ZAZALO-665516 format. One record per residue: residue in three letters; chain; z, y, x of N, C-alpha, C in turn. Coordinates in steps of 0.1 Angstrom, whole numbers, plus 2048, in hexadecimal, padded with zeros to 3 digits. Layout:
ZAZALO-665516
<pt aa="Ala" ch="A" n_up="Z" n_north="Y" n_east="X" ca_up="Z" ca_north="Y" ca_east="X" c_up="Z" c_north="Y" c_east="X"/>
...
//
This chain:
ZAZALO-665516
<pt aa="Gly" ch="A" n_up="800" n_north="7F4" n_east="808" ca_up="800" ca_north="800" ca_east="800" c_up="800" c_north="80D" c_east="808"/>
<pt aa="Cys" ch="A" n_up="808" n_north="80D" n_east="813" ca_up="809" ca_north="819" ca_east="81B" c_up="7FC" c_north="81C" c_east="823"/>
<pt aa="Thr" ch="A" n_up="7F6" n_north="811" n_east="828" ca_up="7EA" ca_north="813" ca_east="830" c_up="7DF" c_north="817" c_east="826"/>
<pt aa="Phe" ch="A" n_up="7DE" n_north="811" n_east="81B" ca_up="7D3" ca_north="815" ca_east="811" c_up="7D5" c_north="823" c_east="80D"/>
<pt aa="Ser" ch="A" n_up="7E1" n_north="827" n_east="809" ca_up="7E3" ca_north="835" ca_east="804" c_up="7E0" c_north="83F" c_east="810"/>
<pt aa="Ala" ch="A" n_up="7E4" n_north="83C" n_east="81C" ca_up="7E1" ca_north="844" ca_east="827" c_up="7D2" c_north="846" c_east="829"/>
<pt aa="Ala" ch="A" n_up="7CB" n_north="83B" n_east="828" ca_up="7BC" ca_north="83B" ca_east="829" c_up="7B6" c_north="844" c_east="81E"/>
<pt aa="Val" ch="A" n_up="7BA" n_north="842" n_east="812" ca_up="7B5" ca_north="84B" ca_east="807" c_up="7B8" c_north="85A" c_east="80A"/>
<pt aa="Thr" ch="A" n_up="7C4" n_north="85D" n_east="80E" ca_up="7C8" ca_north="86A" ca_east="812" c_up="7BF" c_north="870" c_east="81D"/>
<pt aa="Ala" ch="A" n_up="7BD" n_north="868" n_east="827" ca_up="7B5" ca_north="86C" ca_east="832" c_up="7A6" c_north="86F" c_east="82E"/>
<pt aa="Glu" ch="A" n_up="7A1" n_north="867" n_east="825" ca_up="793" ca_north="869" ca_east="820" c_up="793" c_north="876" c_east="818"/>
<pt aa="Leu" ch="A" n_up="79D" n_north="878" n_east="80F" ca_up="79D" ca_north="884" ca_east="807" c_up="79E" c_north="890" c_east="810"/>
<pt aa="Ala" ch="A" n_up="7A6" n_north="890" n_east="81B" ca_up="7A7" ca_north="89B" ca_east="824" c_up="79A" c_north="89E" c_east="82B"/>
<pt aa="Asn" ch="A" n_up="792" n_north="893" n_east="82D" ca_up="785" ca_north="895" ca_east="834" c_up="77A" c_north="899" c_east="82A"/>
<pt aa="Gly" ch="A" n_up="77E" n_north="89C" n_east="81D" ca_up="774" ca_north="8A2" ca_east="814" c_up="76E" c_north="898" c_east="80A"/>
<pt aa="Ser" ch="A" n_up="772" n_north="88B" n_east="80B" ca_up="76C" ca_north="881" ca_east="801" c_up="772" c_north="884" c_east="7F3"/>
<pt aa="Asp" ch="A" n_up="76A" n_north="881" n_east="7E9" ca_up="770" ca_north="882" ca_east="7DB" c_up="778" c_north="875" c_east="7D9"/>
<pt aa="Val" ch="A" n_up="780" n_north="875" n_east="7CE" ca_up="789" ca_north="86A" ca_east="7CC" c_up="783" c_north="85C" c_east="7CC"/>
<pt aa="Lys" ch="A" n_up="777" n_north="85B" n_east="7C5" ca_up="771" ca_north="84E" ca_east="7C5" c_up="76C" c_north="849" c_east="7D2"/>
<pt aa="Glu" ch="A" n_up="766" n_north="852" n_east="7DA" ca_up="762" ca_north="84F" ca_east="7E8" c_up="76E" c_north="84B" c_east="7F1"/>
<pt aa="Ala" ch="A" n_up="779" n_north="853" n_east="7EF" ca_up="785" ca_north="850" ca_east="7F7" c_up="78B" c_north="843" c_east="7F4"/>
<pt aa="Ile" ch="A" n_up="78B" n_north="83F" n_east="7E8" ca_up="790" ca_north="832" ca_east="7E4" c_up="787" c_north="827" c_east="7EA"/>
<pt aa="Tyr" ch="A" n_up="77A" n_north="828" n_east="7E9" ca_up="771" ca_north="81E" ca_east="7EE" c_up="772" c_north="81D" c_east="7FD"/>
<pt aa="Ala" ch="A" n_up="773" n_north="828" n_east="804" ca_up="774" ca_north="828" ca_east="813" c_up="782" c_north="821" c_east="817"/>
<pt aa="Ala" ch="A" n_up="78C" n_north="824" n_east="80F" ca_up="799" ca_north="81F" ca_east="812" c_up="799" c_north="810" c_east="810"/>
<pt aa="Lys" ch="A" n_up="792" n_north="80B" n_east="806" ca_up="791" ca_north="7FD" ca_east="803" c_up="78A" c_north="7F6" c_east="80E"/>
<pt aa="Glu" ch="A" n_up="77F" n_north="7FC" n_east="813" ca_up="778" ca_north="7F6" ca_east="81F" c_up="781" c_north="7F6" c_east="82B"/>
<pt aa="Phe" ch="A" n_up="788" n_north="800" n_east="82D" ca_up="791" ca_north="801" ca_east="839" c_up="79C" c_north="7F7" c_east="838"/>
<pt aa="Ile" ch="A" n_up="7A3" n_north="7F5" n_east="82D" ca_up="7AE" ca_north="7EC" ca_east="82C" c_up="7A9" c_north="7DD" c_east="82C"/>
<pt aa="Thr" ch="A" n_up="79D" n_north="7DB" n_east="827" ca_up="797" ca_north="7CD" ca_east="828" c_up="794" c_north="7CA" c_east="836"/>
<pt aa="Ala" ch="A" n_up="78F" n_north="7D3" n_east="83E" ca_up="78C" ca_north="7D0" ca_east="84C" c_up="799" c_north="7CE" c_east="854"/>
<pt aa="Ala" ch="A" n_up="7A3" n_north="7D6" n_east="850" ca_up="7B0" ca_north="7D5" ca_east="857" c_up="7B7" c_north="7C8" c_east="854"/>
<pt aa="Ile" ch="A" n_up="7B6" n_north="7C3" n_east="848" ca_up="7BC" ca_north="7B6" ca_east="845" c_up="7B4" c_north="7AB" c_east="84B"/>
<pt aa="Lys" ch="A" n_up="7A7" n_north="7AB" n_east="84B" ca_up="79F" ca_north="7A1" ca_east="851" c_up="7A2" c_north="7A0" c_east="860"/>
<pt aa="Gly" ch="A" n_up="7A4" n_north="7AB" n_east="867" ca_up="7A6" ca_north="7AC" ca_east="875" c_up="7B5" c_north="7AA" c_east="879"/>
<pt aa="Ser" ch="A" n_up="7BD" n_north="7A8" n_east="86F" ca_up="7CC" ca_north="7A7" ca_east="872" c_up="7D0" c_north="79C" c_east="87A"/>
<pt aa="Phe" ch="A" n_up="7DC" n_north="79D" n_east="880" ca_up="7E2" ca_north="792" ca_east="888" c_up="7EC" c_north="78B" c_east="87F"/>
<pt aa="Gln" ch="A" n_up="7EA" n_north="77F" n_east="87D" ca_up="7F3" ca_north="777" ca_east="874" c_up="7FF" c_north="772" c_east="87C"/>
<pt aa="Leu" ch="A" n_up="80B" n_north="776" n_east="878" ca_up="817" ca_north="770" ca_east="87D" c_up="81A" c_north="762" c_east="879"/>
<pt aa="Asn" ch="A" n_up="816" n_north="760" n_east="86C" ca_up="816" ca_north="752" ca_east="867" c_up="80C" c_north="752" c_east="85B"/>
<pt aa="Glu" ch="A" n_up="80C" n_north="748" n_east="853" ca_up="802" ca_north="747" ca_east="849" c_up="803" c_north="751" c_east="83E"/>
<pt aa="Tyr" ch="A" n_up="80E" n_north="758" n_east="83D" ca_up="811" ca_north="762" ca_east="833" c_up="810" c_north="771" c_east="837"/>
<pt aa="Ile" ch="A" n_up="815" n_north="774" n_east="842" ca_up="816" ca_north="782" ca_east="846" c_up="810" c_north="785" c_east="854"/>
<pt aa="Gly" ch="A" n_up="80D" n_north="792" n_east="855" ca_up="809" ca_north="797" ca_east="862" c_up="805" c_north="7A6" c_east="860"/>
<pt aa="Pro" ch="A" n_up="805" n_north="7AD" n_east="86B" ca_up="802" ca_north="7BC" ca_east="86A" c_up="7F3" c_north="7BE" c_east="869"/>
<pt aa="Thr" ch="A" n_up="7EF" n_north="7C8" n_east="862" ca_up="7E1" ca_north="7CC" ca_east="861" c_up="7DC" c_north="7D2" c_east="86E"/>
<pt aa="Lys" ch="A" n_up="7CF" n_north="7D0" n_east="871" ca_up="7C9" ca_north="7D6" ca_east="87D" c_up="7C2" c_north="7E3" c_east="879"/>
<pt aa="His" ch="A" n_up="7C9" n_north="7EE" n_east="87C" ca_up="7C3" ca_north="7FB" ca_east="877" c_up="7B6" c_north="7FF" c_east="87E"/>
<pt aa="Ser" ch="A" n_up="7B3" n_north="7F9" n_east="88A" ca_up="7A7" ca_north="7FD" ca_east="891" c_up="79B" c_north="7F4" c_east="88D"/>
<pt aa="Ala" ch="A" n_up="79E" n_north="7EA" n_east="884" ca_up="793" ca_north="7E0" ca_east="881" c_up="787" c_north="7E6" c_east="87C"/>
<pt aa="His" ch="A" n_up="788" n_north="7F1" n_east="874" ca_up="77C" ca_north="7F7" ca_east="86E" c_up="772" c_north="7FC" c_east="878"/>
<pt aa="Arg" ch="A" n_up="777" n_north="7FF" n_east="884" ca_up="76E" ca_north="804" ca_east="88F" c_up="764" c_north="7F9" c_east="894"/>
<pt aa="Phe" ch="A" n_up="768" n_north="7EC" n_east="892" ca_up="761" ca_north="7E1" ca_east="897" c_up="75B" c_north="7D9" c_east="88C"/>
<pt aa="Asp" ch="A" n_up="75D" n_north="7DC" n_east="880" ca_up="759" ca_north="7D4" ca_east="874" c_up="74C" c_north="7DA" c_east="86E"/>
<pt aa="Lys" ch="A" n_up="743" n_north="7DE" n_east="876" ca_up="736" ca_north="7E4" ca_east="871" c_up="72B" c_north="7DC" c_east="875"/>
//
């Protein structure tokens, strides 16, 4: 939740409208989850830099 809301806020601050900001935040958090380090089968931190390499 915190990472997603921060991504939406950052997109809004960069001039995106609400719909664009939510779409970009969804892409960001999806990449961050896919690139995350799993501590076990249930939890692990998101990789906030993953979007840079997920193109």
